[in-house]
N, C-alpha and C positions, 0 to 999 in steps of 0.2 A: 640506229641506233641507240647511242649513246645523249645524243641530245633528247629524241622521244622520252628515254628513263627521265633526263633532267628535269624536261618541263611536265613530267608526270608526278615528278617528288614535289618541285615548286609547287603545283596542282594541291597536291594534297598537302601542305602546310600550309597552304593559304585556307583552303577549307578548315584543316585545324584551326587554324588563328581564329577563322570569323565565327565557326562553330563556340570557343572557347569564350569569346566577347559574347556573342549572342545568348552563353549559358549565365554567365556574370551579369549582364545587365538585366537577367530574367531573374536571376535569381536578389539582386537588387531590390528589384522591384517588390518581388514578395514579403522580404524583409519587410519593405513600407509598408506593406499589406497587412502585415502580421501573416504569411504563411511561414513561417518559420521551419515547420517541418520539412518543406520542399527545399526552402534556400539552403539549408544547413547541406544538404550531401557533396549540392556545388563549391559551396565555402570551402568545405573541407578536402576536396580535389585539389583545391586553388591552392588552400595551404600549406601543403606537402610541397609545393611549388616556388611559395615563397613566405615561409616562414614567419618570418621577420617583420611583415606588414603588418604595422598597428592597425590600420582600420581594420585588416580585414581578422587580426585577431579578433578585435572588438565584435564583429559580426561576428565571426564561431562562436565565442563567448555569450553574447545574448541570445543567439539560437539554442543553444545546448540549453541554456538557463529556462527559455520560457517553451521548451519540449521535455521539462524534467531531469533533462541531465546534469542536476545539478555541483553532485562532486567531478565534473570535468571541467563545468565552465570555468572556474575559479582562475585556470592557468592562463585560460586567453585574456579573459578580463583584466587580471593581475600585471598581463605585460601590454593591455592597450593603459589600462590606467596609469605605469610607469612612462610612458610614452606620451603620458600625458593627452589624450583622446576625450575630450569634454566627458561625451553620452559616457564611457565606460565609468566613470564614478557612481554614477546613482544607480548604475545595474551591478557593480560589485558591493557598490552599500547594499542593496536590497538583497544579495547574495549571501552577506555576512548577516544580515538582521535574521534570516531564515536559516542561520547557521548558528544562530542566538551568538555571534562575536558580536556585541552590541558596541563596543567600542572602536573598533576597526569599520564596523560599519558606517558609526558619526564623522569619521574621516575621511572617507568618500564621500560622504553627504556635504561638508566642509569645501570639499575640494570643489564640486561641481557647484555648490551655490555662490563661491567666488569667481566659479568662471561664465555663470551665467546672473549675475549679479543686477544686470540691466532686461533681464528678460524675465517677464511677467508670469510668460504662460509656463517655462521653463521651473520659475521658481514654486508655481502653485505643484505641479507636479511634483516637486520635491517637499513642498509640505504634507502631502499624501504619503510618501513615502516611510517621512519621518514619525507621521502619525501611524503609521502602521507597525513602524518598528518598536516603538515607546509603546505599544498597546502588547507587543509582545515579550517586550521587556518585563511588565507589571505582572504579564501572568505568569511568567518564569516564578516572580516571587510568591506565587501561588500555587507550586507544584505539590504532588500530593504524595505522599512517604509513602508507595506500593511496593510490594515484593514480587518482581518481574522472574518467574523461574524458567522461561523457557523465550527460545524464539526459533521461528523458522520462514524461509523464504522461500514462494508458493509462485507458481504462474498466478496470473489474477484470476483466467479462466478454473483454474482450480481452486483456489483459497479455501472454501467451504471443508476442505478434505483433512486442514488442521481441527475443526471444533468436534470433538469427541464426544457428545453430549449423553448425558444417560436419558432414559427415557423419561424420567420425571420430569426432564429439564424442558419435552417438547423436540423439535426437529429443524432442522433447515435446510432449504431446496433453492436452485434458481426457480424464478420464478414463472420461466418458459417450462420449465418439467411438469409444473402443477397446472398451468393453462396451457393448452397445446397450443391456443393462436396466437398468443404471444409471441414474438418473435425477440425482444430483447432478452438478453442471456447475462447481462451482470449485476442484474436486481436481485435480490432473495425474498424470500417467505420463510414466513414461521408459521408451525403450526402447532399449538399445545398438545400435553401427554394425553387428554381423550382424543384427540384429536377432532374434535367438535368446535374448534375456531381457530380459523388461520389471519394473520395481518399480512402486507402484503403494500407494494407503490406497486401506480400506472400514471401513466401520460406517455409525455412524449418530449422529444428535446426542445422543439418550441413553447409547448404550454408549461413546462415543467411537471415533475414528480409528485405528485400527493400521496397520504398513505391512506390506507383503508382498509376493512376488517370485513369479517362473513361469516356464516355460521353454517351447520350443519344439519340440514333438514331432510329429516328421513335417509336416502341413501345418495343425497346431492348437497352442493352446498350453495345456499343464496341468500338474502337479506342482506345485501352490500350495502356496507356503510362509511362514508366519509368520514374522519375524522377530523374533530372541529377545528378554526381556525386557529385554536392557541397551539394547536401542532401545526395544520399545515398552513405557515407562514410563505413568505415570496422563498425563492429557490425551489430547489428539488429537496427532497423527504424521502428517503428511501432507506433499506436493511433494519427493519424492526426485530426488535428480541421482548416477550413479556416473561417476565420472573415466572417462579412456581406460583405464586403467590396471586398470579392474576391479574392484579391491579397496577404493577410497575411496570413503565414501559419505557425502553431503550428506543434509540432511534438514531441517524446522521441525518445532516442537513447540511444545505451551502447556502440557508440562512439564519433568520437568528441572530446575525452579527457573527458569524464564522469567523477563525482565525485566517479562514484560507481553507477553501475547496471545502471539502465534506468535515464537518466539526459533529463528536456525538456528545447526545442528550440525554435528560434521562425526564420523565414524567410521569405521573400516578394519575390513577380514576379515582374521580372523586363521585363517590354514590350518592351524595346530596344534592348535587348538581346536574348527574348521569353525565357527566365530562369529562374532561380533563386539566389537568392543573396546568399553570405559565411552566412549559420548559425549564428546566437547569442546565448551562452548558457545563460539560464535566471538563476536570481540571485537567492540568500539564502532569502526566506526559500523556495522557490519553488522548490528547489535543495539540495539535499542532499548525505551520501554516501550510502543513501537503494535506492531503484527502485521509482521514482517519474514520473507520465506521466499522460497522458488524461487530458491535459489542454483544455479547451473552457472558452470561451466570449461568453457572452450572452448582445448587443448593447442593445437592448431594455429594457431591464431589468435591467442593470448597474451592473450586477454582472458576478461573473466568477468562475470556480471549480477548483479543481487540485486534483489528487490521489495519495497516498504515502504511503509505504509498512513501514514507516521508525517506530520503535515500537512497530510493531504490531505482533500478530500472523501469524504464518504463513498461516492462509488461509484469513486473514482478510486483509482488506485497509483501509485507513480513505480516506476521500473525503475531502477538506477543503473549506468552500463556502468564498469568497473575495470580497471588491472591487476593480474594476483595476483601476490603475492609469493614468491619460492621461499623463503624464509622467514619467520617471524613478528616483526615489526618494529615494537614500538610508539612513540607520541612522545614526547619526550624534553624536555620543556618544567615550568617551573616557574610557569608562568602558568595558574590554573585559567578565564581566561574564554578563552580561547586553545583549551586542552581541551576544554570545553565546546563551543565553537565547532566544532573536528574532532569529536565525537562524533555531534554532532546534523545535521553536515553543514548547518551554513549557509552555505556556498557552495562549490561544487565545487572552484570556479578557487583556491582557498586551497588544497585540498589538490595542487596542479599543482607540480613544482621548477622552480626559477627556470632560463627560459632555453628551457626542453620545449617542443616541437611536437607536439601531439598529433593533427593534422590525419591521419595515416596511419593511425595505430591506429582513429579511429573510422570511417576508412573500410571498413577492413578488418572491423570489428565490423558492419558493416552490411550488408554482402556474405550472402548466402544462398546458404547450399553453396560453399563457393572450393574444394574439390574437383572439381567438377562445372562450373567456370565454364572455357570452356575458349578465350574470346575476350573481348577487353576493348570488348565495346560500349557503349550509353548505358545502358543499365539491364537489370536480369535478372526475367525475367515466366515462371512456370512456368505451360503451359494445362495438360498433363497432361502422363502417364507418358514420351510422346514425342516433345512440343513442349515447348520451352524458347527464348524469345523475347528479344531482347536489342537491335533496332531498332524503332522505328515501322513499317517499311517491310517488316517479317517478316510482319506482320497478311493476312490475306487477308477481313477480312471489314472495309468500311468503319466501319459502328457499332459497331464492338469497337475498332477502331484510334481512334476519336475519342473513345471513353469513357474509353478508358485513357490517353490525350493529355489528358484534364481529369482523370484523377486524376495523374497526373504535375507538372499546374500546381498541384493542390491541397496536392499532398507541400511544394514550395517553400514555399507560403504555412503550412505547418505548421511545416516547421523554422525560419521567421521568428518563429511566436507561442510556441514553444518555446523560445526565446533570450529573448525579450521576458518570459516566465513565470522563465527561470531569471532573469534582474537583479532582477524585482520579488519576486521570494523572497529573494535576496541581501539587497534593500535592508530588505524586512520584516524579519529576522534579525539587522539590521545595527542595529536599534535608530531608525528614524526616527519623529522625533516626530510625522507624519501615518500611524500604521501602520495606523488604522479605514480612511482612505483606500487605503493600498495593499491591507490585506488582501482589502478589495471589487473592487479591480481583480484580485488574484490569484486570487477567485475567478469573475468574468467573463471572464478568458483561460483558467479551467479549463474550462469552460463551453464557450467554442469553440472550444479545442482537440479535446474529446472529440467537440462533432458534427461539425466538419472530418475526424478521421480515422475515424469513424463513416460518411462521406459517401465517404472514398476508397476504403475497404472496399469499400462499395456499388457504386461503380463499378467495381473492379477485378473483383470475381463478375460482375457484366452482361455486364464484356469477356470474361470467361473464355468465359461461357458461349454469346455471341457467336460467339464464334470456333469452339466448339469445335463449335456446331451445323453452322458451315461445314464443318469438317475434312470431318463425319463425314455430310454431305449430297454 
């Protein structure tokens, strides 16, 4: 029996070894094919067994970088760079450039150049990365002086919940909520205040997405028009928003020479030519080398919002609330580090004016449909087209009242968590010596806020359903 047990154990060990080897072989193949998301779990598992393996640190770091987990990638790439893994130099340089640490980026690029001085293909690759870094550096010198009064991290699937537009500014919704036959869930549709005109993107991942508009004809929408080529250039065009003037269009595009991913652009309708002017790319901090999209400005409230996934978890996005400038005003400073901090929004408090109190602005920004608000209640909760509640006593159904009360309690917790999260981000971007610990705390807080937000939305939906059933029974 002992011999049989020994043989079984040996067979299990051999099988595990062969499976391990096959997994690593597959992962390296996926890595070379650019399938980083598939390779990453295998690399991370192997890293637990061999954390001092320089090549493995390189693979983990690049896979994290390419899958958007920038805050985690630095640790591994920096280790590989210290161990003089040549490929780590260019990727760590790319990461530092995206963090607006341009001197550190050039130091890594210099290492890569020296290691590949006879490799023409590698030097061409380096030239591209240096040009990208230089373009970002120049863009930081044109950082707009805006006051960002609030920020909120939400799941990408629910980010529109942060946009509390007044009725005069129109409405935003997922495209597939308006067009039932559309399966794409990550694109949005804008409807104007009169609800007689819509703007939206349509297309597919192969041919790209373009912007279209449609008018209301009697009881249905029709007369679909594709916006002109000045707007619909190469890449994807999406996330449209039109100011209350009916002329100014904001949208996001991966073309138009974006800094990376989606960038924000603005254009105006030209009555004389029945077309749109050439779009202008917005300055930093509105744009970045990450995805920046869904600009919306509420003229009635005097606030605006935009979304960015810069330095966020793969499934999350940060929505910034800001005070729009009457005219573009750039930051004037000879301090490159200060400009970089403002460009990447290292701290929203750093954007505030001295002795300014933004409490009332935040309160207005968070109000839903302020034009309809006729009383100063405890909250505003829309039940249906005919009923809007402002007090817990408005509820007719006891269970609905209890569910909504729970949601209110969780919203208070969510506000506190977001304050803590904002503080941790400021601490991380401030260059704390314990950045790895802070990064881990940020990821934990982001998961907690996401779970809490989903639970609040679930409780509100259930409360609305319970109350609606009571009203019609």
